[in-house]
C-alpha positions as CSV (number, residue, x, y, z in Angstrom):
1,M,72.7,-53.6,-203.7
2,R,74.1,-57.3,-203.7
3,N,72.4,-57.9,-200.3
4,L,69.0,-56.3,-201.7
5,W,69.2,-58.7,-204.5
6,I,70.1,-61.6,-202.3
7,F,67.0,-60.7,-200.2
8,I,64.7,-60.5,-203.1
9,N,65.8,-63.7,-204.6
10,R,65.4,-65.5,-201.3
11,Y,61.9,-64.3,-200.8
12,N,60.8,-64.1,-204.4
13,A,58.0,-66.5,-204.0
14,F,56.3,-64.0,-201.4
15,F,56.8,-61.1,-203.5
16,L,55.2,-62.9,-206.6
17,F,52.2,-63.8,-204.5
18,I,51.7,-60.3,-203.3
19,I,52.2,-58.9,-206.9
20,F,49.5,-61.4,-208.5
21,F,47.3,-61.0,-205.3
22,A,47.1,-57.1,-205.8
23,I,46.4,-57.7,-209.8
24,G,43.5,-60.0,-209.0
25,V,42.1,-57.7,-206.4
26,I,42.4,-54.8,-209.0
27,L,40.8,-57.0,-211.7
28,T,37.9,-58.0,-209.2
29,V,37.0,-54.7,-208.3
30,K,37.2,-53.1,-211.7
31,N,34.9,-55.8,-213.4
32,N,32.4,-56.5,-210.7
33,A,30.0,-53.7,-209.4
34,Y,29.2,-55.3,-206.0
35,Q,33.1,-55.8,-204.9
36,R,33.8,-52.3,-206.2
37,S,30.9,-50.7,-204.2
38,I,32.4,-52.5,-200.9
39,M,36.0,-51.5,-202.0
40,V,34.7,-47.8,-202.1
41,N,32.7,-47.9,-199.0
42,S,35.7,-49.4,-197.0
43,T,38.1,-47.0,-198.3
44,N,35.9,-44.1,-197.6
45,E,35.6,-45.4,-194.0
46,V,39.4,-45.8,-193.6
47,V,40.0,-42.3,-195.0
48,G,37.3,-40.8,-192.9
49,E,39.0,-42.4,-189.8
50,V,42.2,-40.9,-190.7
51,Y,40.9,-37.5,-191.3
52,Q,39.0,-37.7,-188.0
53,N,42.2,-38.6,-186.1
54,L,44.1,-35.8,-187.8
55,N,41.4,-33.3,-186.7
56,V,41.7,-34.5,-183.2
57,L,45.4,-33.9,-183.5
58,K,44.9,-30.5,-185.0
59,K,42.7,-29.4,-182.2
60,Y,45.1,-30.7,-179.7
61,I,47.7,-28.5,-181.2
62,N,45.8,-25.6,-181.4
63,L,44.5,-26.0,-177.8
64,G,46.9,-23.0,-176.6
65,N,45.4,-20.6,-178.9
66,V,41.8,-21.6,-178.0
67,N,42.5,-21.1,-174.3
68,D,43.9,-17.6,-175.1
69,S,41.0,-16.4,-177.0
70,L,38.5,-17.9,-174.4
71,A,40.4,-16.1,-171.8
72,Q,40.2,-12.8,-173.6
73,E,36.4,-13.4,-174.2
74,N,35.9,-13.9,-170.6
75,A,37.7,-10.9,-169.7
76,K,35.4,-9.0,-172.0
77,L,32.4,-10.5,-170.6
78,K,33.5,-9.7,-167.0
79,T,33.6,-6.2,-167.9
80,E,30.3,-6.0,-169.5
81,L,29.1,-7.9,-166.3
82,L,30.3,-5.2,-164.1
83,T,28.8,-2.4,-166.4
84,L,25.3,-4.0,-165.9
85,K,25.7,-4.4,-162.1
86,S,26.4,-0.7,-161.9
87,I,23.0,0.4,-163.2
88,D,20.8,1.4,-160.5
89,S,17.9,-1.1,-160.3
90,A,15.5,1.2,-158.6
91,K,15.6,3.5,-161.5
92,K,14.2,2.8,-165.2
93,T,17.4,2.7,-167.2
94,T,18.1,1.7,-170.9
95,V,21.3,0.2,-171.7
96,T,22.3,1.3,-175.0
97,D,26.1,0.7,-174.7
98,T,27.6,-2.2,-172.6
99,S,31.1,-1.1,-173.9
100,G,31.1,2.0,-171.8
101,A,33.8,2.6,-169.2
102,P,32.9,1.0,-166.1
103,Q,35.1,1.4,-162.9
104,Y,36.8,-1.9,-163.4
105,T,37.9,-3.6,-166.7
106,Y,39.8,-7.0,-167.1
107,L,42.8,-8.0,-169.0
108,S,43.5,-11.8,-169.6
109,A,46.9,-13.0,-169.3
110,R,48.7,-16.4,-169.2
111,V,50.9,-17.6,-166.6
112,I,54.4,-18.4,-167.9
113,K,55.8,-19.1,-164.4
114,N,54.5,-19.9,-161.1
115,S,55.5,-21.2,-157.5
116,I,53.7,-22.4,-154.6
117,T,56.4,-24.0,-152.3
118,L,58.4,-20.8,-151.4
119,R,58.1,-18.3,-148.4
120,N,57.5,-15.7,-151.0
121,N,55.9,-17.0,-154.1
122,V,55.7,-15.1,-157.2
123,I,53.8,-15.5,-160.7
124,T,55.2,-14.3,-163.9
125,I,52.5,-13.4,-166.8
126,N,52.8,-12.7,-170.4
127,K,51.5,-9.2,-170.5
128,G,53.4,-6.0,-169.4
129,S,53.4,-2.2,-169.8
130,A,52.7,-2.4,-173.5
131,D,49.4,-3.7,-172.4
132,G,48.8,-1.0,-169.9
133,I,49.8,-3.0,-166.8
134,A,51.2,-1.2,-163.8
135,P,52.8,-2.1,-160.4
136,G,49.8,-2.4,-157.7
137,M,47.1,-3.6,-160.0
138,S,44.9,-6.5,-158.8
139,V,44.8,-10.0,-160.1
140,I,42.2,-12.6,-160.0
141,S,41.7,-16.1,-161.6
142,P,39.2,-17.1,-164.2
143,G,37.2,-19.1,-161.8
144,K,36.9,-18.2,-158.1
145,G,39.5,-16.3,-155.8
146,V,42.2,-13.6,-155.6
147,V,45.6,-14.3,-157.0
148,G,47.5,-11.1,-155.8
149,H,48.9,-7.7,-157.0
150,V,51.3,-6.9,-159.8
151,L,54.8,-6.4,-158.4
152,D,57.1,-5.4,-161.4
153,V,56.4,-4.6,-164.9
154,S,58.5,-4.9,-168.1
155,E,57.3,-4.1,-171.6
156,H,55.9,-7.3,-172.4
157,L,56.1,-9.3,-169.0
158,A,54.7,-8.6,-165.5
159,T,55.4,-10.4,-162.1
160,I,52.7,-11.0,-159.5
161,R,53.0,-10.9,-155.8
162,S,51.2,-14.1,-155.1
163,L,48.6,-14.5,-152.4
164,L,51.3,-17.1,-151.2
165,H,53.6,-14.3,-150.2
166,K,54.4,-13.4,-146.5
167,D,53.8,-9.5,-147.4
168,A,50.4,-10.3,-149.1
169,K,47.5,-8.5,-147.4
170,I,44.0,-8.1,-148.9
171,S,41.0,-6.6,-147.2
172,V,38.2,-9.0,-146.9
173,V,34.6,-9.4,-145.3
174,V,32.7,-12.4,-144.2
175,K,30.0,-12.4,-146.5
176,N,27.0,-13.1,-144.0
177,T,28.0,-10.7,-141.4
178,K,30.1,-8.1,-143.2
179,A,32.9,-8.3,-140.7
180,I,35.9,-6.7,-142.0
181,G,39.4,-8.5,-141.6
182,T,42.7,-9.0,-143.4
183,L,43.4,-12.0,-145.7
184,V,47.1,-13.2,-145.2
185,W,49.0,-16.3,-145.7
186,G,52.5,-15.9,-144.2
187,V,52.6,-18.5,-141.5
188,A,55.2,-21.3,-140.8
189,N,54.8,-24.4,-142.9
190,A,52.0,-22.9,-144.9
191,D,49.5,-24.8,-146.9
192,Y,48.9,-23.2,-150.3
193,R,45.4,-24.2,-150.1
194,K,44.8,-22.4,-146.9
195,A,44.9,-18.6,-145.8
196,Y,44.1,-16.7,-142.7
197,V,41.7,-13.7,-141.8
198,K,43.1,-11.6,-139.3
199,D,41.7,-8.7,-137.0
200,V,38.0,-9.9,-137.3
201,P,36.0,-8.3,-134.5
202,N,35.3,-10.7,-131.7
203,H,31.4,-9.6,-131.5
204,F,30.6,-11.0,-134.7
205,K,29.4,-14.6,-134.9
206,V,31.3,-16.5,-137.4
207,N,30.2,-20.0,-138.7
208,L,32.1,-22.8,-140.5
209,K,31.7,-22.7,-144.0
210,D,30.8,-19.0,-144.1
211,S,32.0,-17.3,-147.3
212,I,34.9,-14.7,-147.5
213,V,35.0,-12.0,-150.0
214,T,36.8,-9.0,-151.1
215,S,35.5,-5.9,-149.3
216,G,36.2,-3.4,-152.0
217,F,38.4,-1.2,-149.6
218,G,41.5,-2.1,-151.5
219,S,42.3,-2.2,-155.3
220,F,40.0,-5.4,-155.6
221,P,36.2,-4.7,-156.5
222,P,33.9,-5.8,-153.7
223,G,32.5,-9.3,-153.7
224,I,35.3,-11.2,-155.4
225,P,35.2,-15.0,-153.8
226,V,38.0,-15.9,-151.8
227,G,37.2,-19.0,-149.7
228,T,35.1,-20.5,-147.0
229,V,35.8,-20.8,-143.1
230,T,37.3,-23.9,-142.0
231,N,38.3,-22.9,-138.5
232,T,37.0,-20.1,-136.1
233,G,39.3,-20.6,-133.2
234,V,42.7,-20.2,-134.7
235,A,43.4,-17.3,-132.2
236,T,41.5,-15.0,-130.1
237,G,42.2,-11.8,-128.4
238,D,40.1,-9.2,-126.1
239,N,38.8,-7.7,-129.3
240,F,39.8,-9.6,-132.5
241,M,39.7,-13.2,-133.7
242,S,41.5,-15.1,-136.6
243,L,39.9,-17.3,-139.0
244,E,41.3,-20.1,-141.1
245,I,39.9,-20.5,-144.6
246,K,40.0,-22.9,-147.5
247,L,40.9,-20.9,-150.7
248,F,38.8,-21.4,-153.8
249,N,41.9,-20.8,-155.8
250,D,44.1,-23.9,-156.6
251,F,47.5,-22.1,-157.3
252,S,49.0,-25.3,-158.3
253,T,46.9,-25.4,-161.3
254,L,46.7,-21.7,-162.2
255,Q,47.1,-21.1,-166.0
256,Y,45.3,-17.8,-166.8
257,V,44.7,-14.8,-164.8
258,Y,42.6,-11.7,-165.1
259,V,44.5,-8.1,-164.2
260,I,42.0,-5.6,-163.0
261,F,42.1,-2.1,-164.3
262,D,40.6,0.4,-162.0
263,K,39.9,3.7,-163.6
264,Y,39.9,5.8,-160.3
265,A,43.1,4.1,-158.8
266,V,45.4,7.0,-160.0
267,E,43.0,9.5,-158.8
268,Q,42.4,7.7,-155.4
269,K,46.2,7.3,-154.7
270,E,46.9,11.2,-155.5
271,L,44.1,12.1,-153.3
272,E,45.2,9.8,-150.4
273,A,48.7,11.1,-150.6
274,K,47.6,14.3,-149.5
275,L,46.4,13.0,-146.3
276,P,48.5,13.9,-142.9
277,N,50.8,11.0,-141.9
278,E,49.6,10.4,-138.4
């Protein structure tokens, strides 16, 4: 307290100036319409700027919730798009309910853990068995490209065997020629931006920049974009060749994914289990 009084006493002239200056401003604004209008306009401008900055901050804080809702909306739209695509365009068909049950539906999920530098990379998402997710389900990204397959599931979480995994194998085709191959990543010193399509029949002509898409022969719907051919001479044999491709997916920036529900998956699995093991 003593130091406070010493401080005030030392700078009393400055404090008196501030007090009298404030009184003068108040009297001027109160008794002069022109100065009062200027003060009001200036105050409104300052307050408006403050509220605008607060609104920007609020939007930034809520950005995570906005992204979640957009991902869910995109999943719904993808499902409706598949329903429309399933309509036979050669027949006259009236769409009365786009919320019907197509073969494939999508569930959005947020990535909470990811890796791209390991030999066997695994992704963790914030959805699990409580959301209907089961091992073996296919996963794609919101933009372009396959992500992998569901590996293990708990009630509220699930792990995904990333495409960047030595055991990842996905059936794909060269879009232009329909040549079928197997998408893999497991090579020494692998680049997370590249993958390889093996066992492509040699009699097909494949060009650089040809598009690679899913074949539909696995759990992925047909036509999901995968990447483009960057090298057609990786390896050759008597009957087959391998292709190097640049992946559409950038796994280093992956934040949201879509888990694909195939309503015929269980039926297909049970049917194929009855086939003889030869």
